[in-house]
C-alpha positions as MATLAB code, in Angstrom:
seq = 'MSASSFDTGEARASKRLAICVFCGVESGQDAGTQRLAGELGAHIAGRGHLLVYGAGGSGLMGAVARGASRSGGPIMGVLPAFLHEREHAAGAPVQTLMLTRDHTDRKLRMMASADAFIALPGGYGTLDGILEVATRAQLGLHRKPLVLLDSGGFWEQFRDLISAIHNRGFVVADTPPFELAYTVQEAMRMVEDKVTT';
ca = [
      61.938  328.070   23.609;
      61.183  327.772   19.897;
      58.487  325.523   18.487;
      61.189  323.306   17.017;
      63.007  322.718   20.276;
      59.693  322.074   22.044;
      58.429  319.645   19.390;
      61.634  317.608   19.394;
      62.029  317.642   23.157;
      65.477  319.203   22.791;
      66.932  322.048   24.803;
      68.994  324.677   23.065;
      72.660  323.837   22.605;
      75.066  325.311   25.140;
      77.224  326.801   22.365;
      75.851  328.586   19.323;
      77.379  327.264   16.107;
      77.339  328.448   12.518;
      76.274  325.363   10.549;
      76.752  325.425    6.795;
      74.297  323.286    4.830;
      75.150  322.180    1.298;
      72.136  320.997   -0.703;
      70.384  321.182   -4.036;
      68.761  324.244   -5.535;
      66.388  321.666   -7.050;
      63.999  319.542   -4.976;
      64.816  316.179   -6.543;
      62.273  313.429   -7.081;
      61.804  312.332   -3.462;
      59.291  314.316   -1.411;
      60.822  312.803    1.725;
      64.089  314.600    1.043;
      62.265  317.946    0.873;
      60.645  317.233    4.256;
      64.045  316.250    5.656;
      65.492  319.573    4.481;
      62.783  321.527    6.301;
      63.306  319.422    9.417;
      67.047  320.093    9.336;
      66.511  323.848    9.108;
      64.056  323.724   12.014;
      66.475  321.729   14.176;
      69.391  324.058   13.442;
      67.260  327.013   14.559;
      65.660  325.122   17.444;
      69.084  324.289   18.853;
      70.022  327.975   18.738;
      72.444  327.790   15.805;
      72.989  330.004   12.768;
      72.176  328.530    9.345;
      74.749  329.334    6.661;
      73.642  328.261    3.187;
      73.653  329.174   -0.497;
      70.860  331.782   -0.179;
      68.475  330.089   -2.616;
      64.712  330.198   -2.213;
      63.880  327.119   -4.306;
      64.477  323.400   -3.982;
      66.120  321.928   -0.912;
      67.898  325.228   -0.231;
      64.572  326.991    0.153;
      63.161  324.193    2.318;
      66.107  324.354    4.743;
      65.895  328.136    4.998;
      62.128  328.185    5.500;
      62.445  325.519    8.204;
      64.980  327.670   10.047;
      62.909  330.817    9.534;
      59.695  329.243   10.853;
      61.584  328.258   14.006;
      62.904  331.783   14.495;
      66.543  331.092   13.695;
      69.084  333.461   12.156;
      70.094  332.786    8.544;
      73.111  333.849    6.520;
      72.813  333.392    2.765;
      75.920  333.466    0.573;
      75.324  333.966   -3.133;
      77.281  335.028   -6.236;
      75.967  338.364   -7.467;
      75.103  336.982  -10.917;
      72.738  334.407   -9.366;
      70.958  336.849   -7.073;
      67.858  337.421   -9.183;
      67.592  333.811  -10.377;
      67.973  331.930   -7.084;
      67.336  334.293   -4.187;
      64.088  335.794   -5.424;
      62.253  332.448   -5.374;
      60.689  332.732   -1.936;
      63.830  332.937    0.216;
      63.042  334.017    3.796;
      64.503  337.094    5.459;
      68.222  336.625    6.011;
      71.584  338.328    6.137;
      72.737  338.193    2.520;
      76.380  338.132    1.474;
      76.990  338.636   -2.256;
      80.227  337.239   -3.698;
      82.138  337.637   -6.957;
      81.714  334.033   -8.135;
      81.215  330.409   -7.037;
      84.770  330.021   -5.758;
      84.448  333.069   -3.534;
      81.054  331.777   -2.359;
      82.577  328.460   -1.235;
      85.463  330.143    0.548;
      83.171  332.526    2.422;
      80.779  329.756    3.430;
      83.655  327.646    4.714;
      85.222  330.551    6.597;
      81.879  331.454    8.220;
      81.006  327.937    9.396;
      81.943  325.850   12.430;
      80.582  322.663   10.840;
      79.001  321.336    7.650;
      75.969  319.169    6.889;
      75.214  318.036    3.338;
      71.822  316.962    2.065;
      71.407  315.457   -1.416;
      72.151  317.814   -4.271;
      73.866  318.280   -7.605;
      77.273  319.418   -8.804;
      77.425  322.424   -6.482;
      76.736  320.249   -3.447;
      79.450  317.780   -4.463;
      81.829  320.657   -5.141;
      81.234  322.055   -1.655;
      81.748  318.824    0.246;
      84.829  317.849   -1.781;
      86.358  321.269   -1.090;
      85.710  320.823    2.640;
      87.126  317.275    2.532;
      90.218  318.309    0.564;
      91.006  321.151    2.946;
      90.555  318.819    5.917;
      92.973  316.310    4.369;
      95.517  319.117    3.885;
      95.199  320.058    7.555;
      93.664  323.458    6.835;
      90.709  322.919    9.172;
      89.232  320.406   11.615;
      85.566  321.247   11.149;
      83.175  318.275   11.028;
      81.369  317.287    7.824;
      78.225  315.144    8.063;
      76.365  313.750    5.053;
      72.656  313.467    5.921;
      71.365  310.549    3.897;
      67.947  310.276    2.315;
      66.934  307.139    0.452;
      70.506  305.857    0.215;
      71.698  308.940   -1.719;
      75.104  309.211   -0.009;
      75.850  305.484    0.290;
      77.388  305.134   -3.180;
      79.478  308.237   -2.538;
      80.687  306.696    0.734;
      81.622  303.532   -1.166;
      83.536  305.567   -3.766;
      85.497  307.386   -1.064;
      86.239  304.042    0.636;
      87.571  302.698   -2.683;
      89.789  305.782   -3.077;
      91.204  305.120    0.399;
      91.571  301.370   -0.140;
      93.454  301.857   -3.420;
      95.982  304.120   -1.766;
      95.045  307.422   -3.404;
      94.391  309.016   -0.017;
      96.673  308.366    2.937;
      94.366  308.823    5.911;
      92.880  306.575    8.565;
      89.248  307.550    8.065;
      87.119  309.394    5.497;
      86.742  313.137    6.192;
      83.004  312.853    6.859;
      80.400  310.893    8.796;
      77.126  309.530    7.462;
      73.888  310.232    9.354;
      70.397  308.900    8.685;
      68.327  311.275   10.839;
      68.442  314.986   11.547;
      68.907  314.292   15.245;
      71.890  312.045   14.542;
      73.476  314.631   12.225;
      73.064  317.404   14.785;
      74.517  315.243   17.558;
      77.567  314.412   15.419;
      78.164  318.081   14.605;
      77.721  319.349   18.154;
      79.842  316.594   19.688;
      82.712  317.161   17.247;
      82.764  320.940   17.627;
      82.462  321.046   21.417;
      85.011  318.305   22.197;
];
């Protein structure tokens, strides 16, 4: 049993999942979000899952990967070749690295490799990733769960925007294509429940 699964009192999941995490290559201004990123990586590894992420070694990306690495979990990093020196060299842990042609190819490979998605706060790339996942879900191209892991209310305005889009009739669907979680444990439970049911 890994240190993470022991510390959280959790047993390993019965089914190993590939969980894609979208998050910022920057750390942001809230130290709590950085800690949350490390905790998420540790829980993914502690539950016996594979972390799929953008291969960066800095910011929240690096914190998630180091959390998974410290807990002994496998990591797959997906990175455009032109960003390899800039992002991956900044202290990224040992991982299986997949180099892609560009950002579009990176997104497609991350989505194809994952069973589920969790998004931490981030910038344009994070928004791009979750909107791509949401759009493809709306089109019926996949049924993989997407969970937004909130820190300091970051995702609440986004949730309100998506609700307004639904309420104004621009999306014909019963529910938004994501769930909002406020703890790592809650996010992991949502992902595991959705994939295994």
